[in-house]
C-alpha positions in Angstrom: -56.9 44.0 -30.2 -56.2 43.1 -33.9 -54.3 40.1 -32.7 -57.2 39.1 -30.6 -59.6 39.5 -33.6 -57.4 37.4 -35.8 -57.1 34.5 -33.3 -60.8 34.5 -32.9 -61.4 34.4 -36.7 -58.9 31.6 -37.2 -60.9 29.4 -34.8 -64.3 30.4 -36.5 -63.2 29.3 -40.1 -62.5 25.6 -39.3 -65.7 25.6 -37.0 -67.9 26.7 -40.0 -66.2 24.0 -42.1 -66.9 21.3 -39.4 -70.5 22.4 -39.0 -71.1 22.4 -42.6 -69.7 19.0 -43.1 -71.6 17.4 -40.3 -74.8 19.0 -41.4 -74.3 17.4 -44.9 -73.8 13.9 -43.7 -76.5 14.1 -41.0 -79.0 15.1 -43.6 -78.0 12.0 -45.7 -79.3 9.8 -42.7 -82.8 11.2 -42.9 -85.0 8.4 -44.3 -86.9 9.0 -47.6 -85.9 10.0 -51.1 -86.2 13.6 -52.1 -87.1 12.6 -55.6 -89.9 10.3 -54.3 -91.3 13.0 -52.1 -91.3 15.5 -55.0 -93.0 13.2 -57.6 -95.5 11.8 -55.1 -96.9 8.2 -54.3 -98.0 7.7 -57.9 -94.6 8.0 -59.4 -92.9 5.0 -61.0 -89.5 3.7 -60.0 -88.2 4.9 -63.4 -89.4 8.4 -62.8 -87.8 8.5 -59.3 -84.5 7.2 -60.8 -84.5 9.8 -63.5 -85.2 12.6 -61.1 -82.4 11.3 -58.8 -80.1 11.4 -61.7 -81.1 14.9 -62.7 -80.6 16.1 -59.2 -77.2 14.3 -58.9 -78.5 12.2 -56.0 -77.4 9.0 -57.5 -73.7 9.9 -57.1 -71.8 8.5 -54.2 -72.2 10.6 -51.1 -68.6 11.7 -51.0 -68.7 12.9 -54.5 -72.0 14.8 -53.6 -70.2 16.2 -50.6 -67.1 17.4 -52.4 -69.3 19.1 -55.2 -71.5 20.7 -52.4 -68.6 22.0 -50.2 -66.5 23.3 -53.2 -69.6 25.2 -54.5 -70.6 26.4 -51.0 -67.0 27.9 -50.6 -67.8 30.0 -53.6 -71.1 31.1 -52.4 -73.2 28.6 -54.3 -75.6 26.4 -52.2 -77.3 25.0 -55.3 -80.9 25.0 -56.1 -84.0 23.8 -54.4 -84.9 20.2 -55.1 -88.7 21.1 -55.1 -88.9 24.5 -57.1 -85.4 25.0 -58.5 -85.0 28.3 -56.7 -81.4 29.1 -55.8 -81.0 28.2 -52.1 -79.2 31.3 -51.4 -82.2 33.4 -52.7 -84.7 31.5 -50.6 -82.4 31.9 -47.4 -81.9 35.6 -48.2 -85.6 36.0 -48.2 -86.3 34.1 -45.0 -83.3 35.3 -42.9 -84.1 39.0 -42.4 -87.5 38.3 -40.7 -86.0 35.7 -38.4 -83.0 38.0 -37.4 -85.3 40.9 -37.0 -87.6 38.9 -34.6 -84.5 37.7 -32.8 -82.9 41.2 -32.5 -86.1 42.8 -31.2 -86.7 40.0 -28.7 -83.1 40.2 -27.4 -83.1 44.1 -27.1 -86.5 43.9 -25.3 -85.1 41.1 -23.0 -81.8 42.9 -22.4 -83.6 46.3 -21.5 -86.2 44.9 -19.2 -84.0 42.3 -17.7 -81.1 44.7 -16.9 -83.7 47.1 -15.3 -85.4 44.4 -13.3 -82.0 43.0 -12.2 -80.6 46.3 -11.1 -83.8 47.1 -9.1 -83.6 43.7 -7.5 -80.0 44.3 -6.4 -80.4 47.9 -5.2 -83.8 47.4 -3.5 -83.8 44.2 -1.4 -87.0 42.8 0.1 -90.3 42.9 -1.8 -88.8 44.3 -5.0 -86.2 41.6 -5.1 -88.8 38.8 -4.4 -91.2 40.2 -7.1 -88.4 40.3 -9.7 -87.4 36.6 -8.8 -91.1 35.5 -9.0 -91.6 37.4 -12.4 -88.5 35.8 -13.8 -89.4 32.3 -12.7 -92.8 32.6 -14.0 -91.5 33.7 -17.5 -89.2 30.7 -17.7 -92.0 28.4 -16.7 -94.7 29.5 -19.2 -94.4 27.9 -22.7 -93.8 30.6 -25.3 -96.4 29.1 -27.7 -99.1 29.3 -25.0 -98.2 32.8 -24.2 -98.2 33.7 -27.9 -101.7 32.4 -28.2 -102.8 34.4 -25.2 -101.1 37.5 -26.7 -102.9 37.0 -30.0 -106.3 36.6 -28.3 -105.8 39.7 -26.2 -104.0 42.3 -28.5 -105.2 41.0 -31.9 -108.6 39.8 -31.4 -110.1 41.0 -28.1 -108.5 44.5 -28.4 -107.3 44.5 -32.1 -104.2 47.0 -31.6 -101.5 44.8 -33.1 -101.5 42.4 -36.2 -101.7 38.7 -35.4 -99.6 37.3 -38.3 -97.4 38.3 -41.1 -94.3 40.5 -41.6 -93.7 44.0 -42.7 -90.4 45.1 -44.5 -88.4 47.6 -42.8 -87.1 49.3 -46.0 -90.4 49.3 -47.9 -93.2 49.5 -45.2 -91.3 51.6 -42.5 -90.3 51.4 -38.9 -93.8 51.4 -37.5 -95.4 48.5 -39.3 -92.2 46.5 -39.1 -92.1 46.9 -35.3 -95.8 46.3 -34.6 -95.7 43.0 -36.7 -92.7 41.9 -34.5 -93.9 43.1 -31.1 -96.2 40.1 -30.2 -93.8 37.3 -31.1 -91.0 39.3 -29.6 -92.8 39.5 -26.3 -93.7 35.8 -26.4 -90.0 35.0 -27.1 -88.5 37.2 -24.6 -90.6 36.1 -21.7 -88.6 32.9 -21.2 -85.2 34.7 -21.4 -86.2 37.6 -19.3 -85.5 35.7 -15.9 -82.2 34.6 -17.1 -81.0 38.2 -17.9 -82.7 39.6 -14.8 -81.0 37.0 -12.4 -77.7 37.6 -14.0 -77.9 41.3 -14.0 -79.0 41.1 -10.3 -76.1 38.9 -9.3 -73.5 41.0 -11.2 -74.7 44.2 -9.8 -74.7 42.9 -6.2 -71.1 41.6 -6.6 -70.0 45.0 -8.1 -71.6 46.9 -5.2 -69.7 44.9 -2.7 -66.3 45.8 -4.1 -63.9 48.2 -2.4 -63.9 50.7 -5.2 -67.6 51.4 -4.9 -67.3 52.0 -1.1 -64.4 54.4 -2.0 -66.6 56.2 -4.5 -69.3 56.6 -1.8 -66.8 57.9 0.5 -65.8 60.6 -1.9 -69.4 62.0 -2.1 -70.3 60.9 -5.6 -74.0 60.7 -6.1 -75.4 57.1 -5.8 -77.0 57.2 -9.2 -73.8 58.3 -10.9 -71.9 55.4 -9.3 -74.5 52.9 -10.2 -74.8 53.8 -13.9 -71.3 54.8 -14.6 -69.1 52.5 -12.6 -71.2 49.5 -11.2 -73.1 49.0 -14.5 -70.0 48.8 -16.5 -68.4 46.2 -14.3 -71.7 44.2 -14.2 -72.1 44.5 -17.9 -69.5 41.7 -18.8 -71.5 38.6 -17.7 -74.7 40.3 -18.9 -73.2 40.8 -22.4 -72.4 37.1 -22.4 -75.8 36.0 -21.4 -77.3 38.4 -23.9 -75.4 36.6 -26.8 -76.6 33.2 -25.5 -80.1 34.6 -25.3 -79.9 35.7 -29.0 -78.8 32.3 -30.0 -81.5 30.6 -28.0 -84.0 32.9 -29.5 -82.9 31.7 -33.0 -83.6 28.2 -31.8 -87.1 29.0 -30.5 -88.4 30.8 -33.5 -89.7 27.8 -35.3 -92.9 27.3 -33.3 -93.5 31.0 -33.0 -93.2 31.5 -36.7 -95.9 28.8 -37.2 -98.1 30.6 -34.6 -97.8 34.1 -36.2 -97.4 32.8 -39.8 -94.1 34.3 -40.0 -92.1 34.0 -43.3 -88.8 33.4 -41.7 -86.1 30.7 -41.4 -88.2 28.5 -39.1 -91.1 28.1 -41.5 -88.7 27.6 -44.4 -86.8 24.9 -42.7 -89.8 23.0 -41.4 -91.4 23.1 -45.0 -88.1 21.9 -46.4 -87.9 19.0 -44.0 -91.4 17.9 -44.9 -90.7 18.0 -48.5 -87.2 16.5 -48.2 -85.7 19.5 -49.8 -82.4 18.7 -48.3 -80.4 21.3 -50.3 -82.4 24.1 -48.5 -82.0 22.3 -45.1 -78.2 22.1 -45.5 -77.9 25.8 -46.6 -80.1 26.8 -43.6 -78.1 24.9 -41.2 -75.0 26.6 -42.7 -76.6 30.0 -42.4 -77.7 29.4 -38.8 -74.2 28.3 -37.8 -72.5 31.4 -39.4 -75.0 33.6 -37.4 -74.3 31.8 -34.2 -70.5 32.1 -34.7 -70.8 35.8 -35.7 -72.8 36.4 -32.6 -70.2 34.7 -30.4 -67.3 36.7 -32.0 -69.4 39.9 -31.4 -69.8 38.9 -27.7 -66.1 38.3 -27.3 -65.2 41.6 -29.0 -67.5 43.6 -26.7 -66.2 41.6 -23.7 -62.6 42.5 -24.7 -63.5 46.0 -24.9 -65.1 46.0 -21.5 -62.4 43.9 -20.0 -58.9 44.2 -21.5 -57.8 41.2 -19.6 -59.7 39.0 -22.1 -57.4 40.0 -25.0 -54.4 38.2 -23.5 -56.2 34.8 -23.5 
């Protein structure tokens, strides 16, 4: 297992470096000058040139890249072009709300999706058709529209949940933290619920058709024990893979939802930074997102290796 982990980490390190390099040079292609955006339309050319010089933006791109990547390796992502705040501090404030939202949404999707998938696999007929219909409906409904409907129903019409904002888990407690996350998490999970349910349904059906399941039935073991102890473990491998992808897709879908719910997360921060040409924050945000994606993929591979030892020899 240790050798497996080392191999995966050796692949992850150059991948992070590649993503960081690509993000830096792609940001350079964005039209517009950060200095001109910061100073406004009334700024003179001399003012823009002076600010470019103070920010180091008048240096050759290669020189800027070498400075940025060498500082990033040491954990220094520079400062914001707009307010001078260290990029690491801005990202450290915005990342926990986004990760909390993605985590709650993924857990909710996983619990409901696996339960519905197992129900559809075990009980064919009406239950199966209902699950497929609900899953298809969830994937078809835009999450921003569903978010608006949820706000109207549960924050305005029947005010039981907050419509915006975020509560810190460590300072405000678990209850306020969860209630602020519930509406955006439901809106995010609806699109992914069908994928988890369909994958769980197919995996459970495939496990139920195996020879060892028929043997266990022949020995007289209760059906529930066979289902939860043996079938679910074998069906968990593809479901875990899809769950990891769901978490990553959720991170990509938080931008619009954070705007709808006025959520102080990475999506809001990145959007404001793009609008103000605060490229140092954009580059740091892309690097953070790539690190999270790589770590999630590593976690999925480790869990899969635990569930299926054959994966370790790849």
